[in-house]
N, CA and C of each residue as an Amber inpcrd file, in Angstrom:
protein
   729
 -54.8810000  68.4160000 201.2240000 -53.7500000  68.2060000 202.1290000
 -52.6280000  67.5230000 201.3810000 -51.4000000  67.9810000 201.5880000
 -50.2460000  67.3870000 200.9280000 -49.9580000  66.0110000 201.4940000
 -49.5210000  65.0970000 200.6230000 -49.0220000  63.8130000 201.0800000
 -47.6040000  64.0100000 201.5950000 -47.1980000  63.1750000 202.5470000
 -45.8500000  63.2770000 203.1070000 -45.1440000  61.9410000 202.9550000
 -43.8380000  62.0120000 202.6760000 -43.0360000  60.8060000 202.5040000
 -41.7340000  60.9710000 203.2720000 -41.3330000  59.9160000 203.9750000
 -40.1050000  59.9560000 204.7620000 -38.9190000  59.5430000 203.9030000
 -37.9410000  60.4320000 203.8380000 -36.7120000  60.1730000 203.0840000
 -35.5630000  60.4320000 204.0490000 -35.0960000  59.3720000 204.7130000
 -34.1280000  59.5180000 205.8080000 -32.8220000  60.1490000 205.3470000
 -32.4210000  59.8690000 204.1080000 -31.1370000  60.3830000 203.6180000
 -31.2370000  61.8000000 203.0810000 -32.3790000  62.4290000 203.2330000
 -32.5590000  63.7890000 202.7460000 -31.5600000  64.7240000 203.4110000
 -30.7370000  65.3810000 202.6000000 -29.6930000  66.2690000 203.1180000
 -30.0460000  67.7120000 202.7980000 -29.0660000  68.5960000 202.9320000
 -29.3100000  69.9990000 202.6440000 -29.7570000  70.1750000 201.1980000
 -30.7640000  70.9800000 201.0150000 -31.2750000  71.2620000 199.6780000
 -31.8240000  72.6770000 199.6800000 -32.1630000  73.1770000 198.5010000
 -32.6320000  74.5610000 198.3850000 -33.7240000  74.6300000 197.3370000
 -34.5040000  75.7000000 197.3880000 -35.5850000  75.8970000 196.4270000
 -35.0430000  75.8530000 195.0070000 -35.7830000  75.1660000 194.1380000
 -35.3960000  75.0440000 192.7350000 -34.6760000  73.7630000 192.3980000
 -34.0980000  73.0880000 193.3900000 -33.3720000  71.8430000 193.1280000
 -34.3410000  70.7020000 192.8200000 -33.8250000  69.6900000 192.1220000
 -34.5980000  68.4980000 191.8030000 -34.1390000  67.3490000 192.6970000
 -35.1130000  66.5740000 193.1880000 -34.8280000  65.4220000 194.0350000
 -35.5580000  64.2130000 193.4620000 -34.8340000  63.0880000 193.3390000
 -35.4370000  61.8380000 192.8870000 -35.6010000  60.9120000 194.0880000
 -36.7920000  60.3770000 194.2460000 -37.1100000  59.4850000 195.3690000
 -37.4060000  58.0970000 194.8250000 -36.7780000  57.0840000 195.4320000
 -37.0140000  55.6990000 195.0350000 -37.4100000  54.8600000 196.2270000
 -37.2950000  53.5310000 196.0890000 -37.5730000  52.6330000 197.1980000
 -39.0510000  52.4960000 197.5220000 -39.3200000  52.0320000 198.7360000
 -40.6940000  51.7530000 199.1550000 -41.5730000  52.9950000 199.1580000
 -40.9880000  54.1380000 199.5490000 -41.7860000  55.3630000 199.5880000
 -42.2680000  55.7320000 198.1900000 -41.3870000  55.5790000 197.1940000
 -41.7650000  55.9100000 195.8150000 -42.8190000  54.9410000 195.2930000
 -42.6300000  53.6550000 195.5620000 -43.6020000  52.6710000 195.0860000
 -44.9750000  52.9020000 195.7050000 -44.9940000  53.2590000 196.9870000
 -46.2810000  53.5600000 197.6200000 -46.9050000  54.8130000 197.0110000
 -46.0910000  55.8300000 196.7840000 -46.6070000  57.0820000 196.2150000
 -47.2100000  56.8540000 194.8370000 -46.5290000  56.0600000 194.0150000
 -46.9570000  55.8690000 192.6250000 -48.1100000  54.8780000 192.5260000
 -47.9910000  53.7310000 193.2210000 -48.9640000  52.6590000 193.0230000
 -50.1770000  52.7610000 193.9390000 -49.9890000  53.2860000 195.1420000
 -51.0990000  53.3560000 196.0990000 -51.7250000  54.7550000 196.1250000
 -50.8840000  55.7740000 196.3170000 -51.3980000  57.1440000 196.3940000
 -51.6740000  57.7510000 195.0190000 -51.2350000  57.0630000 193.9560000
 -51.4720000  57.5300000 192.5810000 -50.9450000  58.9410000 192.3630000
 -49.7150000  59.1550000 192.7850000 -49.0900000  60.4730000 192.6670000
 -49.0550000  60.9070000 191.2110000 -49.4100000  62.1620000 190.9700000
 -49.4740000  62.7050000 189.6160000 -48.5340000  63.8990000 189.4690000
 -48.0650000  64.1150000 188.2480000 -47.2500000  65.2940000 187.9540000
 -48.0610000  66.5520000 188.2680000 -47.4270000  67.5020000 188.9270000
 -48.0960000  68.7390000 189.2970000 -48.6050000  68.7480000 190.7310000
 -48.6740000  67.5750000 191.3750000 -49.1420000  67.5260000 192.7610000
 -48.0830000  68.0820000 193.7110000 -48.5410000  68.7340000 194.7620000
 -47.6330000  69.2340000 195.7930000 -47.5720000  68.2210000 196.9290000
 -46.3610000  67.8650000 197.3590000 -46.1650000  66.9150000 198.4390000
 -45.1080000  67.4660000 199.4000000 -44.8730000  66.7270000 200.4820000
 -43.8110000  67.0860000 201.4140000 -42.8820000  65.8930000 201.6050000
 -41.5840000  66.1650000 201.6190000 -40.5870000  65.1640000 201.9830000
 -40.0780000  65.4970000 203.3790000 -39.9760000  64.4760000 204.2290000
 -39.5530000  64.6530000 205.6140000 -38.3640000  63.7280000 205.8810000
 -37.3910000  64.2080000 206.6590000 -36.2800000  63.3270000 207.0000000
 -36.3800000  62.7690000 208.4130000 -37.4410000  63.1460000 209.1480000
 -37.6360000  62.6360000 210.4950000 -36.8280000  63.3370000 211.5580000
 -36.0100000  64.3240000 211.1500000 -35.1610000  65.0520000 212.0950000
 -35.3540000  66.5580000 211.9760000 -36.5610000  66.9700000 211.6550000
 -36.8970000  68.3830000 211.6510000 -36.9200000  69.0520000 210.2930000
 -36.5110000  68.3500000 209.2350000 -36.5100000  68.9720000 207.9100000
 -37.8090000  68.6500000 207.1780000 -38.4490000  69.6860000 206.6720000
 -39.6750000  69.5710000 205.8940000 -39.4350000  70.2400000 204.5420000
 -39.5350000  69.4910000 203.4590000 -39.2840000  70.0140000 202.1240000
 -40.5850000  69.9970000 201.3360000 -41.1010000  71.1600000 201.0280000
 -42.3210000  71.2890000 200.2310000 -41.9280000  71.2230000 198.7570000
 -42.5740000  70.3320000 198.0010000 -42.1510000  70.0640000 196.6330000
 -43.3400000  70.0180000 195.6750000 -43.0120000  70.1190000 194.3890000
 -43.9800000  69.8710000 193.3190000 -43.4730000  68.7140000 192.4780000
 -44.3410000  67.7490000 192.2200000 -43.9490000  66.5820000 191.4390000
 -43.7820000  66.9660000 189.9720000 -42.6290000  66.5830000 189.3900000
 -42.3630000  66.9290000 187.9910000 -42.2610000  65.7050000 187.1010000
 -42.0690000  64.5040000 187.6640000 -41.9890000  63.2830000 186.8570000
 -42.3270000  62.0850000 187.7250000 -42.9910000  61.0930000 187.1110000
 -43.3900000  59.8810000 187.8190000 -43.1040000  58.6720000 186.9490000
 -42.4630000  57.6370000 187.5340000 -42.2400000  56.3710000 186.8390000
 -42.7350000  55.2600000 187.7560000 -42.7640000  54.0050000 187.3050000
 -43.2780000  52.9240000 188.1520000 -42.5320000  52.7450000 189.4800000
 -41.2540000  53.1250000 189.5490000 -40.4790000  52.8760000 190.7620000
 -39.8450000  54.1180000 191.3740000 -39.9820000  55.2640000 190.7510000
 -39.4160000  56.5070000 191.2920000 -40.3260000  57.6820000 190.9580000
 -40.0820000  58.7860000 191.6670000 -40.7020000  60.0510000 191.2540000
 -39.6950000  61.1670000 191.4950000 -39.8670000  62.2470000 190.7420000
 -38.9540000  63.3840000 190.8430000 -39.7490000  64.6260000 191.2060000
 -39.1690000  65.4400000 192.0930000 -39.8490000  66.6530000 192.5390000
 -38.9170000  67.8470000 192.4310000 -39.5280000  69.0150000 192.3450000
 -38.7830000  70.2710000 192.4030000 -39.0640000  70.9060000 193.7520000
 -38.0110000  71.3180000 194.4380000 -38.1440000  71.8920000 195.7690000
 -38.7330000  73.2990000 195.6760000 -39.8030000  73.5280000 196.4280000
 -40.4240000  74.8470000 196.4970000 -39.9940000  75.6080000 197.7420000
 -39.8570000  74.8900000 198.8580000 -39.5310000  75.5410000 200.1340000
 -38.9050000  74.5200000 201.0790000 -37.9370000  74.9510000 201.8480000
 -37.3070000  74.1000000 202.8490000 -37.5350000  74.7210000 204.2270000
 -38.1120000  73.9340000 205.1160000 -38.4020000  74.3960000 206.4780000
 -37.6830000  73.4830000 207.4570000 -36.9720000  74.0770000 208.4160000
 -36.3180000  73.2980000 209.4740000 -36.9860000  73.6390000 210.7920000
 -37.6340000  72.6460000 211.3640000 -38.3970000  72.8420000 212.5830000
 -37.6120000  72.3310000 213.7860000 -37.4070000  73.1600000 214.8080000
 -36.7040000  72.6940000 216.0150000 -37.5270000  71.6370000 216.7350000
 -36.8430000  70.7400000 217.4130000 -37.5450000  69.7240000 218.1800000
 -38.2630000  70.3850000 219.3510000 -39.5320000  70.0420000 219.5760000
 -40.2750000  70.6530000 220.6840000 -39.6270000  70.3450000 222.0290000
 -39.5910000  71.3490000 222.8860000 -39.0810000  71.1760000 224.2470000
 -40.0430000  71.8760000 225.2140000 -40.4570000  71.2090000 226.2900000
 -40.0920000  69.8610000 226.7180000 -40.5960000  68.7900000 225.7410000
 -39.8580000  67.6720000 225.7040000 -40.2690000  66.5340000 224.8990000
 -41.2000000  65.6480000 225.7240000 -42.2170000  65.1130000 225.0750000
 -43.1660000  64.2200000 225.7300000 -42.9000000  62.7990000 225.2420000
 -42.7980000  61.8660000 226.1760000 -42.5290000  60.4650000 225.8480000
 -43.6300000  59.5880000 226.4390000 -43.9270000  58.4970000 225.7550000
 -44.9340000  57.5590000 226.2350000 -44.2910000  56.2120000 226.5410000
 -44.4850000  55.7230000 227.7560000 -44.1600000  54.3410000 228.1100000
 -45.4830000  53.5910000 228.1170000 -45.6500000  52.6890000 227.1660000
 -46.9220000  51.9980000 227.0050000 -46.7770000  50.5320000 227.3900000
 -47.5620000  50.1130000 228.3810000 -47.5690000  48.7000000 228.7530000
 -48.1500000  47.8700000 227.6200000 -47.6070000  46.6840000 227.4150000
 -48.1380000  45.7880000 226.3920000 -49.5700000  45.4160000 226.7510000
 -50.4150000  45.3470000 225.7250000 -51.8270000  45.0650000 225.9520000
 -52.3520000  44.1680000 224.8350000 -53.3850000  43.4280000 225.1370000
 -53.9440000  42.5000000 224.1530000 -54.8460000  43.2420000 223.1730000
 -55.1810000  42.5410000 222.0990000 -56.1410000  43.0720000 221.1350000
 -55.6540000  44.2730000 220.3570000 -54.3360000  44.4990000 220.3360000
 -53.8030000  45.6270000 219.5830000 -54.0260000  46.9700000 220.2460000
 -54.4650000  46.9770000 221.5220000 -54.7320000  48.2600000 222.1800000
 -53.4500000  49.0490000 222.4240000 -52.3390000  48.3460000 222.6400000
 -51.0740000  49.0670000 222.7960000 -50.6690000  49.7450000 221.4880000
 -50.9050000  49.0800000 220.3600000 -50.5850000  49.6690000 219.0630000
 -51.4920000  50.8550000 218.7490000 -52.7530000  50.7690000 219.1540000
 -53.6600000  51.9020000 218.9720000 -53.1510000  53.1110000 219.7490000
 -52.6770000  52.8690000 220.9670000 -52.1540000  53.9610000 221.7910000
 -50.9180000  54.5790000 221.1490000 -50.0330000  53.7420000 220.6190000
 -48.8160000  54.2440000 219.9750000 -49.1520000  55.0950000 218.7630000
 -50.0450000  54.6130000 217.9300000 -50.4220000  55.3710000 216.7350000
 -50.9770000  56.7470000 217.0970000 -51.9150000  56.7860000 218.0350000
 -52.5080000  58.0640000 218.4300000 -51.4830000  58.9710000 219.0920000
 -50.5830000  58.3910000 219.8970000 -49.5660000  59.1980000 220.5780000
 -48.6590000  59.9060000 219.5880000 -48.2820000  59.2030000 218.5250000
 -47.4280000  59.8200000 217.5050000 -48.1760000  60.9500000 216.8060000
 -49.4230000  60.7240000 216.4630000 -50.2120000  61.7800000 215.8190000
 -50.3460000  63.0000000 216.7240000 -50.3130000  62.7870000 218.0410000
 -50.4780000  63.8780000 218.9980000 -49.1590000  64.5440000 219.3800000
 -48.0240000  63.9950000 218.9080000 -46.7750000  64.7280000 219.0690000
 -45.7680000  64.2120000 220.0650000 -45.7440000  62.9000000 220.3810000
 -44.7140000  62.4000000 221.2950000 -43.3570000  62.3070000 220.6070000
 -42.3060000  62.3410000 221.4050000 -40.9490000  62.2340000 220.8720000
 -40.4320000  60.7990000 220.8650000 -41.0030000  59.9330000 221.6970000
 -40.6060000  58.5320000 221.6920000 -41.6860000  57.6940000 222.3520000
 -41.6510000  56.3900000 222.0640000 -42.5180000  55.4280000 222.7400000
 -41.6400000  54.2770000 223.2200000 -42.0030000  53.7250000 224.3780000
 -41.2530000  52.6040000 224.9510000 -42.2090000  51.4760000 225.2900000
 -41.9930000  50.2760000 224.7640000 -42.8130000  49.1300000 225.1520000
 -42.3850000  48.6040000 226.5140000 -43.3680000  48.3880000 227.3940000
 -43.0810000  47.9600000 228.7700000 -43.8820000  46.7140000 229.0970000
 -43.1850000  45.6890000 229.5900000 -43.8240000  44.4470000 230.0150000
 -44.2450000  44.5910000 231.4720000 -45.4680000  45.0810000 231.6980000
 -45.9850000  45.1860000 233.0640000 -46.3660000  43.7960000 233.5730000
 -46.4770000  43.6740000 234.8870000 -46.7810000  42.3600000 235.4720000
 -48.1300000  41.8380000 234.9880000 -49.1000000  42.7300000 234.8110000
 -50.4330000  42.3000000 234.4000000 -50.6450000  42.3430000 232.8870000
 -49.6020000  42.5750000 232.1210000 -49.7310000  42.5700000 230.6590000
 -50.0800000  41.1620000 230.1840000 -51.2030000  41.0490000 229.4940000
 -51.5890000  39.7500000 228.9310000 -50.6900000  39.4130000 227.7540000
 -50.4340000  40.4020000 226.9190000 -49.5110000  40.2210000 225.7980000
 -48.0870000  40.0950000 226.3320000 -47.3230000  39.1750000 225.7710000
 -45.9600000  38.9210000 226.2230000 -44.9970000  39.0030000 225.0420000
 -43.8920000  39.7070000 225.2350000 -42.8220000  39.7280000 224.2300000
 -41.6600000  38.9000000 224.7680000 -41.3430000  37.8140000 224.0780000
 -40.2170000  36.9770000 224.4790000 -39.4410000  36.5300000 223.2450000
 -38.1390000  36.3270000 223.4240000 -37.3070000  35.7950000 222.3600000
 -37.3380000  36.6350000 221.1010000 -37.5490000  35.9760000 219.9650000
 -37.5420000  36.6590000 218.6690000 -38.7020000  37.6420000 218.5310000
 -39.7420000  37.4530000 219.3340000 -40.9100000  38.3330000 219.2410000
 -40.5680000  39.7650000 219.6280000 -39.5620000  39.9460000 220.4980000
 -39.1970000  41.2970000 220.9320000 -38.7790000  42.1450000 219.7400000
 -37.8550000  41.6400000 218.9290000 -37.3830000  42.4000000 217.7630000
 -38.4900000  42.5590000 216.7310000 -39.2800000  41.4950000 216.5250000
 -40.3450000  41.5600000 215.5270000 -41.4020000  42.5920000 215.8970000
 -41.8130000  42.5980000 217.1610000 -42.8350000  43.5450000 217.5950000
 -42.2960000  44.9730000 217.6630000 -41.0490000  45.1220000 218.0200000
 -40.4520000  46.4650000 218.0290000 -40.4100000  47.0360000 216.6140000
 -40.1030000  46.1880000 215.6390000 -40.1320000  46.6260000 214.2410000
 -41.5470000  47.0410000 213.8410000 -42.5280000  46.3180000 214.3340000
 -43.9200000  46.6640000 214.0150000 -44.2790000  48.0230000 214.6030000
 -43.8840000  48.2740000 215.8500000 -44.1420000  49.5870000 216.4560000
 -43.4290000  50.6900000 215.6620000 -42.2240000  50.4010000 215.1850000
 -41.4890000  51.3840000 214.3840000 -42.2480000  51.7150000 213.1150000
 -42.8090000  50.6990000 212.4710000 -43.6030000  50.9220000 211.2590000
 -44.8520000  51.7470000 211.5650000 -45.5010000  51.4620000 212.6910000
 -46.6860000  52.2300000 213.0960000 -46.3130000  53.6940000 213.3110000
 -45.1630000  53.9330000 213.9450000 -44.7150000  55.3100000 214.1770000
 -44.4380000  56.0270000 212.8610000 -43.8010000  55.3480000 211.9210000
 -43.5080000  55.9610000 210.6170000 -44.7930000  56.3980000 209.9190000
 -45.7610000  55.5010000 209.8600000 -46.9900000  55.8110000 209.1420000
 -47.7820000  56.9120000 209.8480000 -47.7990000  56.8760000 211.1820000
 -48.5270000  57.9120000 211.9230000 -47.8520000  59.2720000 211.7680000
 -46.5140000  59.2880000 211.7400000 -45.7940000  60.5520000 211.5590000
 -46.0760000  61.1430000 210.1790000 -46.1010000  60.2860000 209.1660000
 -46.3990000  60.7700000 207.8090000 -47.8380000  61.2770000 207.7200000
 -48.7760000  60.5230000 208.3180000 -50.1750000  60.9240000 208.2610000
 -50.3900000  62.2870000 208.9090000 -49.6620000  62.5490000 209.9950000
 -49.8320000  63.8090000 210.7200000 -48.8830000  64.9020000 210.2280000
 -48.1150000  64.6070000 209.1710000 -47.1810000  65.5750000 208.5750000
 -46.1820000  66.0920000 209.6100000 -45.7060000  65.2040000 210.4640000
 -44.7640000  65.5930000 211.5020000 -43.3420000  65.6220000 210.9540000
 -42.6110000  66.6900000 211.2610000 -41.2230000  66.8000000 210.8050000
 -40.2810000  65.9490000 211.6380000 -40.7550000  65.4730000 212.7960000
 -39.9120000  64.6630000 213.6870000 -40.4960000  63.2730000 213.8110000
 -39.6710000  62.2570000 213.5640000 -40.0980000  60.8640000 213.6630000
 -39.7790000  60.3430000 215.0620000 -40.7850000  59.9560000 215.8400000
 -40.5270000  59.4570000 217.1930000 -39.7250000  58.1560000 217.1720000
 -38.8600000  58.0000000 218.1540000 -38.0710000  56.7790000 218.2900000
 -38.8750000  55.7330000 219.0520000 -38.6430000  54.4680000 218.7150000
 -39.1670000  53.3640000 219.5150000 -38.0030000  52.8580000 220.3620000
 -38.0780000  53.0960000 221.6560000 -36.9730000  52.7570000 222.5440000
 -36.9460000  51.2500000 222.8250000 -35.8610000  50.7980000 223.4490000
 -35.7100000  49.3760000 223.7580000 -36.7930000  48.8940000 224.7050000
 -37.1990000  47.6700000 224.5050000 -38.1940000  47.0050000 225.3330000
 -37.7400000  46.9550000 226.7960000 -38.6540000  47.2770000 227.7160000
 -38.3520000  47.2290000 229.1520000 -39.1730000  46.1220000 229.8000000
 -38.4950000  45.2520000 230.5640000 -39.1620000  44.1060000 231.1610000
 -39.4850000  44.2940000 232.6400000 -39.0920000  45.4330000 233.2370000
 -39.3640000  45.6660000 234.6600000 -39.3410000  47.1590000 234.9410000
 -39.8910000  47.5480000 236.0860000 -39.8820000  48.9560000 236.4810000
 -38.4570000  49.4650000 236.7230000 -37.6130000  48.7530000 237.4930000
 -36.2460000  49.2550000 237.6950000 -35.4760000  49.4180000 236.3880000
 -35.6360000  48.4710000 235.4770000 -34.9620000  48.5790000 234.1820000
 -35.4370000  49.8200000 233.4350000 -36.7150000  50.0730000 233.5040000
 -37.2940000  51.2380000 232.8480000 -36.8010000  52.5280000 233.4780000
 -36.8940000  52.6270000 234.8040000 -36.5570000  53.8610000 235.5020000
 -35.0710000  54.1820000 235.4370000 -34.2260000  53.1790000 235.2760000
 -32.7950000  53.4260000 235.1520000 -32.4890000  54.2870000 233.9310000
 -33.2790000  54.1260000 232.8750000 -33.0860000  54.9040000 231.6480000
 -33.6520000  56.3210000 231.7650000 -34.5290000  56.5350000 232.7450000
 -35.2930000  57.7870000 232.8230000 -34.8460000  58.6580000 233.9890000
 -33.6250000  58.5060000 234.4280000 -33.1660000  59.1860000 235.6390000
 -33.2290000  60.7080000 235.5360000 -33.0840000  61.2500000 234.3210000
 -33.0880000  62.7010000 234.1560000 -34.4610000  63.2520000 233.7700000
 -35.4450000  62.3730000 233.6470000 -36.7640000  62.7930000 233.1660000
 -37.7490000  62.9750000 234.3110000 -38.8190000  63.7080000 234.0330000
 -39.9400000  63.8070000 234.9470000 -40.9140000  62.6920000 234.5820000
 -41.0600000  61.7150000 235.4520000 -41.8590000  60.5260000 235.1600000
 -43.2150000  60.6290000 235.8450000 -44.2690000  60.5220000 235.0490000
 -45.6430000  60.6360000 235.5290000 -46.3470000  59.3140000 235.2670000
 -46.7890000  58.6540000 236.3130000 -47.4740000  57.3690000 236.1940000
 -48.9710000  57.6010000 236.3510000 -49.7410000  57.2000000 235.3550000
 -51.1880000  57.4190000 235.4060000 -51.8550000  56.3670000 236.2900000
 -52.6840000  56.8620000 237.2110000 -53.3960000  55.9990000 238.1580000
 -54.7610000  56.6230000 238.4200000 -55.8480000  55.9480000 238.0620000
 -57.1880000  56.5420000 238.2580000 -57.5400000  56.7830000 239.7220000
 -56.7610000  56.2190000 240.6630000 -57.0400000  56.4000000 242.0890000
 -56.1490000  57.4560000 242.7390000 -55.2710000  58.0590000 241.9790000
 -54.3600000  59.0660000 242.5400000 -55.1300000  60.3250000 242.9340000
 -54.6040000  61.0650000 243.8860000 -55.2600000  62.2860000 244.3510000
 -54.9450000  63.4820000 243.4520000 -53.7260000  63.5630000 242.9400000
 -53.3050000  64.7030000 242.1140000 -53.7640000  64.5150000 240.6750000
 -54.3310000  65.5730000 240.1090000 -54.7460000  65.5330000 238.7050000
 -53.5960000  65.9630000 237.8090000 -53.5730000  65.4400000 236.5980000
 -52.5120000  65.7850000 235.6580000 -52.5000000  67.2790000 235.3660000
 -53.6480000  67.8960000 235.3310000 -53.7280000  69.3270000 235.0500000
 -53.0900000  70.1710000 236.1510000 -52.8500000  69.5640000 237.3270000
 -52.2430000  70.2860000 238.4470000 -50.7280000  70.1210000 238.5070000
 -50.1760000  69.2750000 237.6650000 -48.7470000  68.9610000 237.7180000
 -47.9620000  69.9990000 236.9200000 -46.8920000  70.5250000 237.5110000
 -45.9960000  71.4460000 236.7980000 -44.9880000  70.6520000 235.9790000
 -44.7380000  71.0990000 234.7580000 -43.7510000  70.4620000 233.8930000
 -42.3980000  71.1040000 234.1820000 -41.4810000  70.3270000 234.7730000
 -40.2470000  70.9150000 235.2920000 -38.9880000  70.3460000 234.6480000
 -39.1190000  69.4880000 233.6540000 -37.9510000  68.8730000 233.0150000
 -38.0470000  69.0000000 231.5010000 -36.9170000  68.8050000 230.8390000
 -36.9070000  68.8420000 229.3740000 -37.5390000  67.5960000 228.7690000
 -37.6240000  66.5330000 229.5670000 -38.2370000  65.2860000 229.1130000
 -39.3120000  64.8690000 230.1030000 -40.5430000  64.7500000 229.6200000
 -41.6780000  64.3490000 230.4390000 -42.1510000  62.9880000 229.9520000
 -42.1770000  62.0250000 230.8550000 -42.5220000  60.6490000 230.5010000
 -43.8610000  60.2840000 231.1180000 -44.7860000  59.8210000 230.2850000
 -46.0840000  59.3310000 230.7470000 -46.0530000  57.8130000 230.7390000
 -46.3980000  57.2090000 231.8600000 -46.4130000  55.7490000 231.9730000
 -47.8560000  55.2750000 232.0510000 -48.2240000  54.3720000 231.1390000
 -49.5870000  53.8470000 231.0810000 -49.5540000  52.3430000 231.3050000
 -50.3940000  51.8540000 232.2020000 -50.4320000  50.4340000 232.5310000
 -51.2440000  49.6210000 231.5370000 -51.3040000  48.2980000 231.7480000
 -52.0500000  47.4020000 230.8620000 -53.5350000  47.3600000 231.2140000
 -54.2570000  46.4040000 230.6070000 -55.7030000  46.3110000 230.8110000
 -56.0760000  46.1670000 232.2820000 -55.3260000  45.3520000 233.0090000
 -55.6590000  45.1150000 234.4130000 -55.0850000  46.1370000 235.3620000
 -54.4070000  47.1400000 234.8470000 -53.8400000  48.1760000 235.6840000
 -52.4410000  47.8380000 236.1730000 -51.8090000  48.8030000 236.7890000
 -50.4680000  48.6370000 237.3430000 -50.5790000  48.0510000 238.7490000
 -49.7740000  47.0280000 239.0500000 -49.8130000  46.4020000 240.3700000
 -49.2990000  47.3550000 241.4450000 -49.7620000  47.1380000 242.6810000
 -49.3560000  48.0210000 243.7800000 -47.8490000  47.9840000 244.0000000
 -47.2260000  46.8200000 243.8460000 -45.7760000  46.7530000 244.0410000
 -45.0300000  47.5000000 242.9380000 -45.6170000  47.5390000 241.7380000
 -45.0130000  48.3170000 240.6540000 -45.1510000  49.8100000 240.9340000
 -46.3190000  50.2160000 241.4570000 -46.4750000  51.6110000 241.8640000
 -45.4330000  51.9780000 242.9180000 -45.2310000  51.0810000 243.8850000
 -44.2370000  51.3390000 244.9320000 -42.8460000  51.5240000 244.3360000
 -42.5070000  50.6870000 243.3680000 -41.1930000  50.7960000 242.7190000
 -41.0660000  52.1270000 241.9900000 -42.1060000  52.5220000 241.2900000
 -42.0850000  53.8160000 240.5870000 -41.8820000  54.9610000 241.5760000
 -42.6430000  54.9460000 242.6780000 -42.5660000  56.0360000 243.6400000
 -41.2050000  56.0850000 244.3290000 -40.6690000  54.9190000 244.6520000
 -39.3610000  54.8650000 245.3130000 -38.2570000  55.4170000 244.4150000
 -38.4780000  55.3350000 243.0980000 -37.4820000  55.7940000 242.1360000
 -37.7800000  57.2060000 241.6240000 -38.7240000  57.9040000 242.2710000
 -38.9260000  59.3190000 241.9950000 -40.0420000  59.6980000 241.0530000
 -40.9000000  58.7650000 240.6780000 -41.9990000  59.0880000 239.7680000
 -43.1600000  59.7430000 240.5260000 -44.0300000  60.4130000 239.7740000
 -45.2500000  61.0050000 240.3240000 -46.4530000  60.1540000 239.9270000
 -47.3960000  60.0470000 240.8250000 -48.6030000  59.2510000 240.5830000
 -49.7670000  60.2200000 240.4120000 -50.3920000  60.2480000 239.2280000
 -51.4450000  61.2260000 238.9590000 -52.6080000  60.5710000 238.2180000
 -53.7290000  61.2610000 238.2310000 -54.9060000  60.7680000 237.5170000
 -55.3260000  61.7750000 236.4600000 -56.1920000  61.3350000 235.5760000
 -56.7710000  62.2290000 234.5760000 -58.0700000  62.8020000 235.1410000
 -59.1930000  62.1900000 234.8120000 -60.4550000  62.6870000 235.3420000
 -61.1390000  61.6310000 236.1830000 -62.4540000  61.7610000 236.3120000
 -63.2150000  60.8070000 237.1130000 -63.3960000  59.4810000 236.3810000
 -63.3100000  59.5200000 235.0500000 -63.5170000  58.3170000 234.2580000
 -62.2590000  57.4450000 234.2490000 -62.4530000  56.1370000 234.1470000
 -61.3430000  55.1970000 234.0040000 -61.2200000  54.8570000 232.5210000
 -60.1000000  55.2300000 231.9330000 -59.9220000  55.0640000 230.5030000
 -59.2340000  53.7470000 230.1720000 -59.4640000  53.2560000 228.9610000
 -58.7650000  52.0780000 228.4730000 -57.2860000  52.3930000 228.3080000
 -56.4780000  51.3390000 228.2830000 -55.0480000  51.5400000 228.0810000
 -54.7520000  52.1510000 226.7170000 -55.6280000  51.9530000 225.7450000
 -55.4380000  52.5420000 224.4200000 -55.7890000  54.0180000 224.3820000
 -56.5300000  54.4950000 225.3900000 -57.0230000  55.8730000 225.4100000
 -56.2790000  56.7550000 226.3980000 -55.8150000  56.1790000 227.4900000
 -55.2480000  56.9810000 228.5770000 -54.0310000  57.7850000 228.1410000
 -53.0920000  57.1460000 227.4580000 -51.8880000  57.8560000 227.0190000
 -52.1950000  59.0230000 226.1020000 -52.9520000  58.7900000 225.0020000
 -53.3010000  59.9100000 224.1300000 -54.0420000  61.0320000 224.8530000
 -54.9410000  60.6870000 225.7850000 -55.6630000  61.7270000 226.5280000
 -54.6910000  62.5530000 227.3670000 -53.7390000  61.8830000 228.0170000
 -52.7630000  62.5930000 228.8460000 -51.8570000  63.4720000 227.9920000
 -51.4760000  62.9920000 226.8190000 -50.6420000  63.7890000 225.9140000
 -51.3810000  65.0630000 225.5070000 -52.6710000  64.9380000 225.2330000
 -53.4550000  66.1180000 224.8600000 -53.4870000  67.1390000 225.9980000
 -53.6200000  66.6610000 227.2300000 -53.6060000  67.5660000 228.3850000
 -52.2760000  68.3110000 228.4600000 -51.1630000  67.5730000 228.3010000
 -49.8390000  68.2010000 228.3720000 -49.6260000  69.1950000 227.2350000
 -50.0950000  68.8750000 226.0550000 -49.9310000  69.8080000 224.9330000
 -50.6490000  71.1260000 225.2200000 -51.7860000  71.0510000 225.8810000
 -52.4860000  72.2750000 226.2620000 -51.7320000  73.0150000 227.3600000
 -51.2370000  72.2720000 228.3670000 -50.4900000  72.9050000 229.4720000
 -49.2350000  73.6070000 228.9480000 -48.6210000  73.0410000 227.9190000
 -47.3870000  73.5970000 227.3740000 -47.6570000  74.7130000 226.3490000
 -48.9300000  74.9990000 226.1120000 -49.2730000  76.1000000 225.2190000
 -49.1150000  75.8040000 223.7460000 -49.0640000  74.5350000 223.3790000
 -48.8700000  74.1620000 221.9750000 -50.1930000  74.0360000 221.2300000
 -51.2620000  73.8430000 221.9880000 -52.5800000  73.6850000 221.3780000
 -53.4710000  74.8530000 221.8130000
């Protein structure tokens, strides 16, 4: 399997051209991945460009590749987004990592009422940066041409729903009557909302419903907050014919 590296400034290029990569991506490729001359890798810009390359030179801080093929992949539509409630023990981060590998277009951190983990003050920016790093690494691992965005932290349901007015919002609830497999995808943006360890409070459900969200369940089993989002994404990918 080819290694993938994110090069945000990657612009138009063509087969046969030479590209030099530096910075953190190059240092990781050389010192950690032990990149060798002759290896085939992929460069990604996070916005649909995939450049298949062959390594032609390696130094301690840079590497140079020759472009073999340039592929531009359109962004998948409908787009799937994950709103993940903050959770203790890194379970929210586990959900984010798996969601990116499964093909979401964005993730949003949400401070649910029952979230044990709390983001306040300087921690908001620090933790958002951490989620961004998790998304980068998961996108590279899965060889995704599109890098999911980490949206601004949401501290309440109304604040969250105000941003999602044009989206189809699906709130996962193990007690709901409608199954996710029965829901029609009717918007260009589909948002999955996952609660924290203790679940979503009834007043939060009421707020979601009053603002136009759908309340649905997966199966008979009650999944952890780290598992529910990825499981729902897999269901949607099948419904959309991508898997």
